[in-house]
C-alpha atoms as a printed R data frame, in Angstrom:
   type eleno elety resid chain resno       x       y       z
1  ATOM     1    CA   MET     A     1  17.993  18.169   5.372
2  ATOM     2    CA   PRO     A     2  20.021  16.115   3.563
3  ATOM     3    CA   ILE     A     3  19.452  14.747  -0.104
4  ATOM     4    CA   ALA     A     4  20.165  10.644   1.478
5  ATOM     5    CA   PHE     A     5  16.660  11.462   3.156
6  ATOM     6    CA   ALA     A     6  14.669  11.606  -0.165
7  ATOM     7    CA   TYR     A     7  16.010   8.869  -1.443
8  ATOM     8    CA   THR     A     8  15.524   6.707   1.560
9  ATOM     9    CA   LEU     A     9  11.838   8.319   1.269
10 ATOM    10    CA   ILE     A    10  11.320   7.134  -2.233
11 ATOM    11    CA   VAL     A    11  12.927   3.953  -2.282
12 ATOM    12    CA   LEU     A    12  10.509   3.547   1.303
13 ATOM    13    CA   LEU     A    13   7.678   4.383  -1.130
14 ATOM    14    CA   ILE     A    14   8.400   2.035  -4.185
15 ATOM    15    CA   ILE     A    15   8.538  -0.907  -1.741
16 ATOM    16    CA   THR     A    16   5.469   0.118  -0.260
17 ATOM    17    CA   SER     A    17   3.681   0.260  -2.972
18 ATOM    18    CA   ILE     A    18   4.656  -2.987  -4.328
19 ATOM    19    CA   ILE     A    19   3.749  -5.147  -1.403
20 ATOM    20    CA   LEU     A    20   0.940  -2.884  -0.744
21 ATOM    21    CA   THR     A    21  -0.121  -3.847  -4.007
22 ATOM    22    CA   LEU     A    22   0.154  -7.074  -3.334
23 ATOM    23    CA   LEU     A    23  -1.294  -7.600  -0.507
24 ATOM    24    CA   ILE     A    24  -4.882  -6.172  -2.025
25 ATOM    25    CA   LEU     A    25  -4.121  -7.769  -5.163
26 ATOM    26    CA   LEU     A    26  -4.454 -11.153  -2.329
27 ATOM    27    CA   HIS     A    27  -7.587 -10.419  -0.777
28 ATOM    28    CA   ARG     A    28 -10.490 -12.577  -1.314
29 ATOM    29    CA   GLY     A    29 -12.892 -11.058  -3.531
30 ATOM    30    CA   LYS     A    30 -16.596  -9.934  -1.824
31 ATOM    31    CA   GLY     A    31 -18.513  -9.105  -4.420
32 ATOM    32    CA   GLY     A    32 -20.361  -8.984  -6.982
33 ATOM    33    CA   GLY     A    33 -16.891  -6.673  -8.937
34 ATOM    34    CA   MET     A    34 -14.779  -7.480 -11.370
35 ATOM    35    CA   SER     A    35 -12.756 -11.082 -10.181
36 ATOM    36    CA   SER     A    36 -16.474 -12.154 -10.207
37 ATOM    37    CA   MET     A    37 -16.766 -12.194 -13.825
38 ATOM    38    CA   PHE     A    38 -13.347 -13.219 -14.639
39 ATOM    39    CA   GLY     A    39 -14.730 -16.559 -12.279
40 ATOM    40    CA   GLY     A    40 -12.984 -14.906  -8.870
41 ATOM    41    CA   GLY     A    41 -16.757 -15.987  -7.962
42 ATOM    42    CA   VAL     A    42 -16.370 -19.537  -6.877
43 ATOM    43    CA   SER     A    43 -16.098 -19.742  -3.360
44 ATOM    44    CA   SER     A    44 -12.980 -21.869  -2.599
45 ATOM    45    CA   SER     A    45 -10.725 -22.451   0.973
46 ATOM    46    CA   LEU     A    46  -7.772 -21.218  -0.676
47 ATOM    47    CA   ALA     A    47  -7.556 -18.181   1.393
48 ATOM    48    CA   GLY     A    48  -7.615 -19.879   4.969
49 ATOM    49    CA   SER     A    49  -9.359 -19.021   7.806
50 ATOM    50    CA   SER     A    50 -10.554 -15.518   9.083
51 ATOM    51    CA   VAL     A    51  -7.681 -15.707  11.412
52 ATOM    52    CA   ALA     A    52  -5.452 -15.573   7.883
53 ATOM    53    CA   GLU     A    53  -7.874 -12.980   6.548
54 ATOM    54    CA   LYS     A    54  -7.519 -10.602   9.984
55 ATOM    55    CA   ASN     A    55  -4.188 -10.573   9.671
56 ATOM    56    CA   LEU     A    56  -3.604  -9.746   5.818
57 ATOM    57    CA   ASP     A    57  -6.283  -6.189   6.488
58 ATOM    58    CA   ARG     A    58  -3.277  -5.642   9.708
59 ATOM    59    CA   TYR     A    59  -0.537  -6.111   7.025
60 ATOM    60    CA   THR     A    60  -2.747  -4.028   4.444
61 ATOM    61    CA   VAL     A    61  -3.169  -1.194   7.225
62 ATOM    62    CA   LEU     A    62   0.402  -1.422   8.368
63 ATOM    63    CA   VAL     A    63   1.871  -0.893   4.604
64 ATOM    64    CA   SER     A    64  -0.829   1.905   3.739
65 ATOM    65    CA   VAL     A    65  -0.269   3.880   6.701
66 ATOM    66    CA   ILE     A    66   3.382   3.650   5.997
67 ATOM    67    CA   TRP     A    67   2.709   4.541   2.546
68 ATOM    68    CA   PHE     A    68   0.803   7.670   3.592
69 ATOM    69    CA   ALA     A    69   4.049   9.095   6.128
70 ATOM    70    CA   CYS     A    70   6.218   7.985   3.200
71 ATOM    71    CA   ILE     A    71   4.341  10.548   0.649
72 ATOM    72    CA   ILE     A    72   3.455  13.325   3.315
73 ATOM    73    CA   GLY     A    73   7.114  13.456   4.476
74 ATOM    74    CA   LEU     A    74   8.842  13.540   1.114
75 ATOM    75    CA   GLY     A    75   6.293  16.453  -0.017
76 ATOM    76    CA   LEU     A    76   7.203  18.707   3.125
77 ATOM    77    CA   TRP     A    77  10.821  18.247   2.374
78 ATOM    78    CA   LEU     A    78   9.861  19.071  -1.085
79 ATOM    79    CA   LYS     A    79   8.381  21.975   0.337
80 ATOM    80    CA   GLN     A    80  11.429  22.642   1.831
81 ATOM    81    CA   ALA     A    81  13.873  22.050  -0.668
82 ATOM    82    CA   ILE     A    82  12.459  24.552  -3.499
83 ATOM    83    CA   PRO     A    83  11.568  27.765  -1.698
84 ATOM    84    CA   SER     A    84   8.166  29.925  -3.125
85 ATOM    85    CA   ALA     A    85   9.004  32.436  -5.637
86 ATOM    86    CA   SER     A    86   6.659  34.461  -3.513
């Protein structure tokens, strides 16, 4: 496979990593974890309705599937590009 495939996967991996991080940070805290330690336990209506939360969940799952596919694709490409010694 051409090297451009690997570069495309790496760029896509970096972009999806950044987007996935932002999407995870947008989720509302639902417990007594780190978010409630720093004042995140105060309930507010900034997150909107439950439809917005469901859409955020869907986007997070979609981006994480793309991220995982990039990891698998890059691993398979590296396995094929670098022959084993044995």
